[in-house]
N, C-alpha and C positions, 0 to 999 in steps of 0.2 A: 293255655296250650297243653296238650297231652304229652306227658313225658313217658319214657320207656318204663319207668318205675310204676306209673299209673297202670300201664297195660299189664305189667308183670303182676301186680297185686290185685287186679280186678277179679272179683269172684261173682259168679252168676248164681241166681237162685235155682234151686232144683225143682224141677217139675215132673209131673207124671209123663212118662214117655218122652223125655227130653233128649237132647243130643248126648252122644257118648262123651262121658267126662274125660276120658283119656284123649280122645280125638280133639276135643276143644282145648284141653290143656296143652297138647303138643302143638296145635295150631297157634295158640296164644303165645307159646314159647318162641315159635318161629317168627311170629309177627313182632314180638318184643325185641328179639335179636336184630331183625332187619330194621325195625324202627329205631333202635338204639344206634345202629350203625349210621342210618340216615340222619338221625338227630345230631350225632357227633360231627358228621361231615358238614351238616348245616351250621353248627356252632363254629367249626373251623373256617368255613367259608365266610361266615359273618365277621369273624376276626380278621381274616384276610381282606375282606371287603373294607372293613374299618381302616386297616393299615393302608390299603390302596387309596381309600378316600382321603386319609390324612396326607399321604404323599401327593395325591392329586391337588389337595388344597395348598400344600406347600409349593407345588409347581405352578399352580395358578397365581399364588402370591408372588413367586419369583417372576413369572411372566408379566404380571402387572407391574412389578418393580422394574423389570427390564424395559417394558414399554414406556414407563414414566421416564426411565433413564435415557432411553432413545429419544423421546420427545424433548427432554431437557437438553440433551446433546445437540439435537437438531436446532432448538431455539438458540442455544449458545453459539452454534456454528452460524446461524442466520444473523445473530447479533454481532458476531465477530466480522462477518462479511459487511454488514451495514457500517460498523465502526471503521473497518479497513477502507471501505469506499469513501466514507466521510473524510478520513485522514488523507486518502489519496487526493480527493477533491481539494482539500485544504492546502496540501502540498503543491498541487498544480496551480491553485489560485495564488499562493505565495510566490511561486516561481514566475508566474505570469506578471504579477505585480513587480517583482524584483527586476524582471526582464524589461518591463515598461520603464521602470525607474532608471535602469542602466541606459536604455535607449534615449530617454529624455536627457540624462546627464551627458551622454555621448554627443547628442545633437547640440546641446548647450556648449559643450567644449569645442565642437566643430565650429559653431558660430563665433565663439570667442577667438578661435584660431584663425578663422577667415578675417575677422575684424583686425586682429593683430597683423596678419599678412597684408591686408589692405593698408594698414597704418605704416608698416615697414616699407611697403612698395612706394607709398607716398613720400616717406622720408628719403628713400633712395633716389627717387625722382628729384626731390628738392635738393638733395646733396649733389646730384649730377648737374642740375641747373646752376647751383652755386659754383661748382668746379668749372663748368663751362664759362660762367661769367668771370670768374677769377682768371682763367686761362685766356679768355678773350681780352680781358683788361691787361693782362701781362703781355700778350702779343702786341696789343696796341702801344703799350708802353715801350716794348722792345722796338717796334716799328718806329715809334716817335724818336727813340734814342738813336736808331740807325739813321733816320732822316737828319737829325740834329748833327750826327757825326759827319754825314755827307756834306751837310751845309757848312760845317766848320772846316771840313777838308777843302771844300770848294773855296771857302773864304780864305782859308790858310793857303790853299793851292794858288789862289789868285794872288795872295800876298806874296807867296814864294816866287811866283812868276814875276810879279812886280819887282820883288827884291832881285830876282835874277836879271830882269830887264834893267833894273836900277843899277845893278852891279856891272853890268856889261858896259 
């Protein structure tokens, strides 16, 4: 690459009837100045470009990291959803099982209660029958006692009349 110094130090061979040395030197001086300015700007732009490229590389790395982080966050969220759904399903299943167990226990208790009620109803019926039988027996006994009393009265009443008749 040609540098401003190369232009500045360039010397041309002299020839017969060549260009005016002063004009060539002045022109070369102008070219060297402009070239130096362009060369410096080019160097500055290259530096800026390198800095911008470094920043771009950093931003690209950051973007890649952020994308990876987002993907990881999405995967984590998806995994959390799946785990939560599994836990919810398990809780529902356990609740259904417990509910079924409670229903089974309640039905069993109801059957036992019905059997107990039937047993108590039968015992009450038997007790009533015994009470009726005892009462009937007592009433017959009372009736028998009343009849015996009447018979004795009649017998005694007949004796008393006989005694009255006898005494008369």
